[in-house]
Structure formats: structure tokens, C-alpha cells
C-alpha positions as CSV (number, residue, x, y, z in Angstrom):
1,M,-23.2,12.5,5.9
2,L,-22.8,14.9,2.9
3,P,-19.1,15.2,1.5
4,Y,-19.1,19.0,1.9
5,H,-16.2,20.8,3.1
6,F,-19.2,23.7,4.3
7,E,-21.8,23.5,6.8
8,V,-25.4,25.4,6.7
9,P,-26.2,26.9,10.4
10,E,-29.5,25.3,11.3
11,K,-31.2,28.4,11.3
12,K,-31.1,28.6,7.5
13,K,-32.4,25.5,7.0
14,C,-35.6,24.2,6.0
15,R,-38.0,21.6,5.8
16,I,-39.4,20.3,2.5
17,I,-41.9,17.7,1.2
18,I,-41.6,16.6,-2.7
19,D,-44.6,15.8,-4.7
20,S,-43.9,14.7,-8.2
21,D,-45.3,12.8,-11.0
22,T,-41.7,10.6,-11.3
23,A,-42.5,8.3,-13.4
24,C,-44.1,10.6,-16.3
25,E,-41.2,12.2,-18.1
26,A,-37.3,12.4,-17.0
27,D,-37.0,15.7,-15.5
28,D,-38.3,14.7,-12.1
29,P,-36.1,12.5,-11.1
30,F,-33.2,15.1,-11.2
31,A,-34.9,17.8,-9.2
32,I,-35.2,14.8,-6.7
33,A,-31.5,14.1,-6.8
34,Y,-30.7,18.0,-6.4
35,A,-32.9,17.8,-3.1
36,L,-31.7,14.9,-1.4
37,L,-27.8,16.5,-2.0
38,S,-29.0,19.6,-0.5
39,P,-27.5,20.2,2.7
40,K,-29.9,23.5,3.7
41,L,-32.7,20.8,2.8
42,I,-34.5,18.9,5.5
43,V,-36.2,16.3,3.2
44,R,-39.2,15.0,4.8
45,G,-40.4,12.2,2.3
46,I,-41.5,12.0,-1.3
47,V,-45.0,11.9,-2.5
48,A,-45.9,10.5,-5.5
49,E,-48.5,12.8,-7.7
50,H,-50.9,11.3,-10.4
51,F,-50.5,12.7,-13.5
52,A,-54.1,11.9,-15.5
53,Q,-53.5,8.1,-16.4
54,P,-54.9,5.1,-14.7
55,G,-52.3,4.0,-12.0
56,S,-49.9,6.5,-12.7
57,M,-49.6,7.5,-8.8
58,E,-48.4,4.1,-8.4
59,K,-46.1,4.1,-11.4
60,S,-44.5,7.5,-10.0
61,R,-44.1,6.2,-6.9
62,A,-42.2,2.9,-8.0
63,A,-40.2,5.4,-9.9
64,A,-39.0,7.6,-6.9
65,R,-38.2,4.3,-5.0
66,K,-35.8,3.1,-7.5
67,L,-33.8,6.6,-8.0
68,V,-33.8,6.7,-3.8
69,S,-32.3,2.7,-3.9
70,A,-30.0,4.2,-7.1
71,M,-28.6,7.1,-4.9
72,G,-28.0,4.5,-2.2
73,L,-30.3,6.4,0.3
74,D,-33.1,6.1,2.7
75,M,-36.0,8.6,2.5
76,P,-39.6,7.3,2.6
77,V,-41.8,7.2,-0.4
78,H,-45.6,7.6,0.1
79,A,-48.6,6.9,-2.3
80,G,-50.4,10.2,-2.9
81,Q,-53.8,10.6,-4.4
82,D,-54.9,7.9,-7.1
83,G,-56.2,11.1,-9.3
84,P,-58.4,14.1,-8.8
85,D,-61.6,12.2,-7.7
86,D,-59.9,9.8,-5.3
87,P,-62.1,9.9,-2.0
88,S,-59.8,9.1,0.4
89,V,-57.0,10.7,2.4
90,S,-53.7,9.1,0.9
91,E,-50.4,8.4,3.4
92,G,-49.0,11.5,1.5
93,V,-51.5,13.8,2.4
94,S,-51.5,12.5,5.9
95,L,-47.8,13.4,5.8
96,I,-48.4,17.2,4.5
97,I,-50.5,18.0,7.3
98,R,-48.4,15.9,9.9
99,E,-45.6,18.3,8.9
100,A,-47.1,21.6,8.8
101,L,-48.8,20.9,12.2
102,N,-45.5,20.1,13.7
103,D,-43.8,22.4,16.0
104,D,-40.6,22.4,14.4
105,P,-39.2,25.5,13.9
106,H,-37.2,25.2,10.6
107,P,-40.0,26.1,7.5
108,L,-41.7,24.0,5.6
109,Y,-42.2,24.2,2.1
110,V,-43.7,21.5,-0.4
111,L,-42.3,21.4,-3.6
112,C,-45.0,20.6,-6.2
113,M,-43.8,19.6,-9.4
114,S,-46.8,18.4,-11.2
115,A,-50.3,18.6,-10.3
116,L,-51.9,20.0,-7.6
117,T,-53.7,17.5,-6.6
118,N,-52.2,16.3,-3.4
119,M,-51.8,19.7,-2.1
120,A,-55.2,20.4,-2.5
121,R,-56.4,17.6,-0.7
122,A,-54.2,18.4,2.5
123,I,-56.0,21.5,2.6
124,R,-59.3,20.7,2.2
125,E,-58.4,17.7,5.3
126,Q,-57.0,20.7,7.5
127,P,-57.3,23.9,6.2
128,E,-55.3,25.5,9.0
129,I,-52.1,24.2,7.5
130,T,-52.0,27.4,5.2
131,S,-50.1,29.5,7.7
132,R,-47.8,26.8,8.3
133,L,-46.2,25.8,4.9
134,T,-45.0,27.5,1.8
135,V,-46.8,26.0,-1.8
136,V,-43.8,26.0,-4.4
137,T,-45.7,25.1,-7.5
138,I,-44.2,24.2,-11.2
139,G,-46.9,24.7,-13.2
140,G,-49.3,27.5,-15.5
141,H,-48.0,30.0,-18.2
142,P,-46.9,32.8,-17.9
143,Y,-49.4,36.0,-17.1
144,E,-48.2,38.6,-19.7
145,E,-49.4,35.8,-22.7
146,E,-52.6,36.7,-24.1
147,E,-52.5,33.6,-26.0
148,I,-51.5,30.3,-24.6
149,P,-48.7,27.9,-26.4
150,W,-50.5,25.1,-25.4
151,K,-52.5,23.2,-22.4
152,E,-49.3,23.0,-19.7
153,F,-49.2,19.7,-18.2
154,N,-49.2,20.3,-14.3
155,F,-52.5,22.5,-13.8
156,G,-53.8,20.8,-16.7
157,N,-53.6,17.5,-14.9
158,D,-56.2,18.9,-12.4
159,P,-57.6,22.4,-12.9
160,A,-59.8,21.9,-10.2
161,A,-56.9,21.7,-7.3
162,A,-54.8,24.3,-9.4
163,N,-57.7,26.9,-8.4
164,F,-58.5,25.8,-5.2
165,V,-53.9,25.9,-4.0
166,L,-54.0,29.5,-5.7
167,Q,-57.0,31.1,-4.0
168,S,-56.6,29.3,-0.8
169,D,-54.9,31.3,2.2
170,A,-51.4,29.3,1.6
171,P,-48.5,31.4,0.4
172,V,-47.7,30.0,-2.8
173,W,-44.8,30.8,-5.2
174,Q,-45.4,30.2,-9.2
175,I,-42.2,28.9,-11.5
176,P,-44.6,29.4,-14.9
177,S,-44.1,27.7,-17.8
178,N,-41.9,30.2,-19.2
179,V,-39.1,29.9,-16.8
180,Y,-39.0,26.1,-16.1
181,G,-38.6,25.7,-19.6
182,S,-35.6,27.6,-19.3
183,I,-32.9,25.0,-17.8
184,R,-32.0,23.7,-21.0
185,V,-28.9,21.0,-21.0
186,G,-27.7,18.9,-23.9
187,I,-28.3,15.2,-23.0
188,A,-24.1,15.2,-24.4
189,E,-23.2,17.5,-21.6
190,L,-25.6,15.5,-19.0
191,Q,-23.7,12.3,-20.6
192,E,-20.3,13.8,-19.9
193,R,-21.3,15.5,-16.0
194,V,-24.1,13.1,-14.8
195,R,-23.5,9.4,-15.9
196,P,-19.8,9.1,-14.8
197,C,-21.2,10.0,-11.3
198,G,-21.6,7.1,-9.6
199,P,-24.8,4.4,-9.7
200,G,-27.1,7.9,-9.2
201,G,-25.9,9.4,-11.9
202,R,-25.9,6.8,-14.2
203,Y,-29.4,6.1,-13.3
204,L,-30.1,9.4,-13.7
205,F,-28.7,9.6,-17.3
206,D,-29.7,6.4,-18.1
207,Q,-33.4,7.1,-17.8
208,L,-33.5,10.1,-19.3
209,A,-31.6,8.6,-22.6
210,K,-34.1,5.7,-23.1
211,Y,-37.0,8.2,-22.3
212,N,-35.8,10.1,-25.0
213,A,-35.6,7.5,-27.5
214,S,-39.2,6.5,-26.4
215,P,-42.6,8.0,-28.6
216,A,-43.4,9.8,-25.3
217,A,-40.6,12.2,-26.5
218,D,-41.8,13.1,-29.6
219,W,-42.2,16.4,-28.8
220,N,-38.8,16.9,-27.4
221,M,-35.8,18.3,-30.2
222,G,-33.7,15.1,-29.7
223,E,-30.7,16.0,-28.1
224,S,-31.8,18.4,-25.6
225,W,-33.6,18.2,-22.5
226,S,-34.9,20.8,-19.7
227,L,-34.7,20.0,-16.5
228,G,-37.9,21.8,-15.3
229,D,-38.7,20.7,-12.1
230,S,-35.4,21.7,-10.6
231,P,-36.5,25.5,-10.1
232,S,-38.5,24.3,-7.3
233,V,-35.7,23.2,-5.4
234,A,-33.4,26.3,-6.6
235,A,-36.2,28.4,-5.4
236,V,-36.2,27.2,-2.2
237,L,-32.1,26.9,-1.7
238,N,-32.0,30.4,-2.4
239,P,-35.2,32.4,-3.2
240,R,-32.7,35.3,-4.8
241,C,-31.9,33.0,-7.8
242,G,-34.5,34.6,-10.1
243,R,-36.5,38.0,-10.5
244,T,-39.9,37.8,-8.9
245,S,-43.3,39.8,-9.0
246,F,-46.4,39.6,-6.6
247,Q,-49.5,39.1,-8.9
248,R,-52.7,38.9,-8.5
249,V,-54.8,35.2,-8.6
250,R,-56.5,34.5,-11.7
251,E,-58.8,31.7,-12.5
252,V,-57.0,28.9,-14.5
253,R,-59.3,27.5,-17.4
254,E,-59.5,24.0,-18.2
255,D,-57.4,24.7,-21.2
256,T,-54.7,26.4,-18.1
257,S,-55.4,29.7,-19.8
258,Y,-56.5,32.7,-17.4
259,G,-59.7,34.1,-16.7
260,I,-60.5,36.8,-14.2
261,E,-58.8,37.6,-11.3
262,I,-60.4,36.4,-7.7
263,P,-61.2,39.5,-5.9
264,G,-60.0,38.9,-1.9
265,V,-57.5,36.3,-2.3
266,R,-54.0,37.2,-1.1
267,E,-51.4,37.5,-4.6
268,I,-48.9,34.9,-5.1
269,L,-45.2,35.6,-5.8
270,V,-44.5,34.4,-9.5
271,Y,-40.8,33.8,-10.6
272,R,-40.5,35.7,-14.1
273,D,-36.7,34.0,-14.5
274,M,-34.3,31.9,-13.0
275,D,-30.5,31.7,-12.9
276,S,-29.8,28.8,-15.2
277,R,-26.3,28.8,-14.7
278,Y,-26.6,29.1,-10.7
279,L,-28.9,26.0,-10.9
280,L,-27.3,23.2,-13.2
281,E,-23.5,24.3,-11.9
282,D,-25.1,23.5,-8.4
283,F,-26.5,20.5,-9.2
284,F,-23.2,19.2,-11.0
285,A,-21.6,19.8,-8.4
286,K,-23.2,18.2,-5.5
287,L,-23.9,14.9,-8.1
288,R,-20.0,14.9,-8.4
289,F,-19.1,15.2,-4.6
290,S,-21.6,13.0,-3.9
291,A,-20.1,10.0,-6.3
292,Q,-16.8,10.6,-4.3
293,Q,-17.6,9.2,-0.9
């Protein structure tokens, strides 16, 4: 039971599946915790995603399990595809298909905080699920940029899957790099507002501080972070938490720049910005309340 003095009406609740490369970088656990602490969201499970390194999917699965344990929660964490060329159908992909085909009246959102490998495989296996879910993807660059600043990580880890999902019949909400990179917070603020919040808060902060001090974080500024996966959660909690517009689907090239428009494909919803105050304060409050139980 979540420790809130308000209730979300049943008709406003949503089912979600979290697809995350949790072991890749330090912000994924924050987004997962945010979802698990949100009473509007009926979390059906976490699916581990690869991050283009051998064994990375299993590392993500182990990291997600550590987070769930630190938070004192009971939540299944399923294996996803080992990589883009994995010929099997993983238990995580099976979960996506099963939930999509479920007659549960709560709408289903798949929060893809990483590559789209698992989501693409689920659609390939059961194309009819596209009318029964919404894909919320953290990935890609803004469409206004003629030159990309870098190879975008999530789409870049499986461009073929990104193209397949974007060009499918599934409704897609895309949160590109300029938006997910805008959820900036100082590490000192995280120490003040996250670390004191019970074992879960301590785990979240300590894993970020450890990653920040590692060579893997050489790209970062040193004492700030972007909680870049959390917009996928905020968008489902409140789709109006940012400005959006519809966008014609374009080819995602290998370097994650955009190519030609794809004819005959439905438009996707693209977030142009997001209210970071709403997102961060909502997360901080929920984490603080959870520690008071």
C-alpha cells in the first residue's frame, strides 16, 4: 500500500511494462523507482534490455532486481532479448504480448527506456498487439536539427528495431534527446533529497555517485546529472506535462540521423519539451513519502 492521502480513480489507472537497460547508466533506476511509487500506474513487470555489449541484458536484469530489492518491493524482472540478432522469444517479449492481448480495460503502455529490440520482437511475433498498446520511447534526436550532435544511444543500439517500431501500426510517443536531456539536477541536491529516503533512496543515490566517479562517466560534467529516462513515466502520468506535436515518421539511419519520410505510415506523437519541475518534485515527494512508511 502506497502512503498517500489520495486515491487515483480506477478508471484513470494505466498498465505499464518497463523496458530498461538498467545496468547501463545511473538514471534508469530513478525512472523505475518513480514508476513503482506512482499509484496511477499498474506495473505488470520490468523487462531487461541489452545495451549492445555481450551479457548486457543479464546485467540489466540483475541491476533491476537489486533496485526492487532495495525498495522492499515484489516485482518480477524478466529477461529480454540478448541482442538484436537473438532468434529466441524471451520471457520479457512474451510478457509484452500476453499483456497486450489481455482484456484488462486499463490501457497498456510499454515504457521503452533503451533500445527498441524487445518491443520490435514482440510486434514481429504478434502484429495484432499494435492496436492494444502504446509505445513510449526515450530515444532519437529532435527532428528540427539538420546535423546531429552525436549518435543517439538508445536508437543507435538497434536502429533496425527503431525503424521497425516507428513504422509499425503501434501508437508511438517519442521523447527525443533534447527533451530527455533537459531533466537536469545537481548531485548535491540528490544527496539532500534522495539519499535520506530509506534503503531505496540510499541505493539510488549511491549507485549514481559510484557511476559518476567511474571512467564510464567521463562524458558527464562532474556534479550534475540528467534523469533522462523519467520523462517516459511523467508522460504517462500526465500526458500534458510537456508540449507535443505530431510528426511524420522518418527513416532512422545507422548514425541516428533522420532520412526520408516513410509514406503510408501513421504519424507519431513527439514531445518538444517537458516540465522538469513537475517531474522532479513529484518524484522527490513520492520517494520521501515511501520512506515514511
